[in-house]
C-alpha positions as CSV (number, residue, x, y, z in Angstrom):
1,X,30.0,32.8,-2.1
2,X,27.2,35.3,-1.7
3,X,23.9,34.7,-0.4
4,X,22.2,33.4,-3.4
5,X,24.8,30.8,-4.1
6,X,24.6,29.4,-0.5
7,X,20.8,29.2,-0.6
8,X,21.2,27.3,-4.4
9,X,23.6,25.0,-2.7
10,X,21.7,24.2,0.0
11,X,18.5,23.8,-2.1
12,X,20.5,21.1,-4.2
13,X,21.8,19.1,-1.2
14,X,18.0,18.8,0.0
15,X,16.7,17.8,-3.3
16,X,19.2,14.6,-3.0
17,X,18.0,14.0,0.6
18,X,14.5,14.2,-0.2
19,X,14.5,12.0,-3.3
20,X,16.4,9.4,-1.0
21,X,14.0,9.8,1.3
22,X,11.1,9.1,-1.0
23,X,12.9,6.0,-2.5
24,X,13.1,4.8,1.2
25,X,9.6,5.2,1.9
26,X,8.4,3.5,-1.4
27,X,10.4,0.7,-1.0
28,X,9.3,0.2,2.6
29,X,5.8,0.5,1.3
30,X,6.4,-2.2,-0.9
31,X,8.1,-4.4,1.6
32,X,5.0,-3.6,3.8
33,X,2.5,-4.7,1.3
34,X,4.7,-8.0,0.6
35,X,4.7,-8.7,4.3
36,X,1.1,-8.0,4.9
37,X,0.0,-10.4,1.9
38,X,2.2,-13.4,3.0
39,X,1.5,-13.0,6.8
40,X,-2.4,-12.6,5.9
41,X,-2.0,-15.8,3.6
42,X,-0.4,-17.9,6.5
43,X,-3.0,-16.9,8.9
44,X,-5.7,-17.5,6.3
45,X,-4.5,-21.0,5.6
46,X,-4.0,-21.8,9.6
47,X,-7.6,-20.6,9.9
48,X,-8.8,-22.6,7.0
49,X,-7.3,-25.6,8.4
50,X,-9.1,-25.0,11.6
51,X,-12.4,-24.6,9.9
52,X,-12.7,-20.7,10.8
53,X,-13.5,-18.1,8.6
54,X,-10.8,-16.2,6.5
55,X,-12.5,-13.5,4.8
56,X,-11.7,-10.9,7.2
57,X,-8.1,-11.4,6.5
58,X,-8.7,-11.0,2.5
59,X,-10.9,-7.7,3.4
60,X,-8.0,-6.3,5.4
61,X,-5.5,-6.8,2.6
62,X,-7.8,-5.7,-0.1
63,X,-9.0,-2.5,1.5
64,X,-5.3,-1.6,2.6
65,X,-3.9,-2.0,-0.9
66,X,-6.7,0.0,-2.2
67,X,-5.9,2.7,0.2
68,X,-2.4,2.8,-0.9
69,X,-3.4,2.6,-4.6
70,X,-5.9,5.3,-4.2
71,X,-3.3,7.6,-2.4
72,X,-0.8,7.2,-5.3
73,X,-3.4,7.8,-8.0
74,X,-4.4,11.1,-6.2
75,X,-0.8,12.2,-6.0
76,X,0.4,11.1,-9.6
77,X,-2.9,11.0,-11.7
78,X,-1.3,7.8,-13.3
79,X,-4.5,5.7,-14.2
80,X,-2.7,2.3,-13.7
81,X,-3.0,3.3,-9.7
82,X,-6.6,3.9,-10.3
83,X,-7.0,0.4,-11.8
84,X,-5.3,-1.5,-9.1
85,X,-7.2,0.8,-6.6
86,X,-10.6,-0.4,-8.1
87,X,-9.5,-4.1,-8.4
88,X,-8.2,-4.2,-4.6
89,X,-11.5,-2.2,-3.5
90,X,-13.6,-4.8,-5.5
91,X,-11.7,-7.8,-3.7
92,X,-12.2,-6.0,-0.3
93,X,-16.1,-5.5,-0.7
94,X,-16.3,-9.3,-2.0
95,X,-14.4,-10.4,0.9
96,X,-16.4,-8.1,3.7
97,X,-19.6,-9.7,1.9
98,X,-18.2,-13.4,2.4
99,X,-17.2,-12.5,5.7
100,X,-20.8,-11.2,6.8
101,X,-22.1,-14.2,5.3
102,X,-20.4,-16.4,7.7
103,X,-17.5,-17.6,5.4
């Protein structure tokens, strides 16, 4: 094997590794979102039962999701991510306003 063949083979092997790492990262982020939403919902329910405000949890989830979707839009330019970023931003802003209003 010459130098060029070795480099080409090495690049090809690294591509598979990078693709695998990207898939793992994407799936881990999906589980992060799901867990964050479920745990926030449980805490919101408990806090609601105790008469405590819950909007801070809604703002946290909404703005966290907005950050993730915004990043995806910036990297891919896929408009579905922009739409989700705007929706989750509006939810986060609504929750902040409600939270500051004492709800």
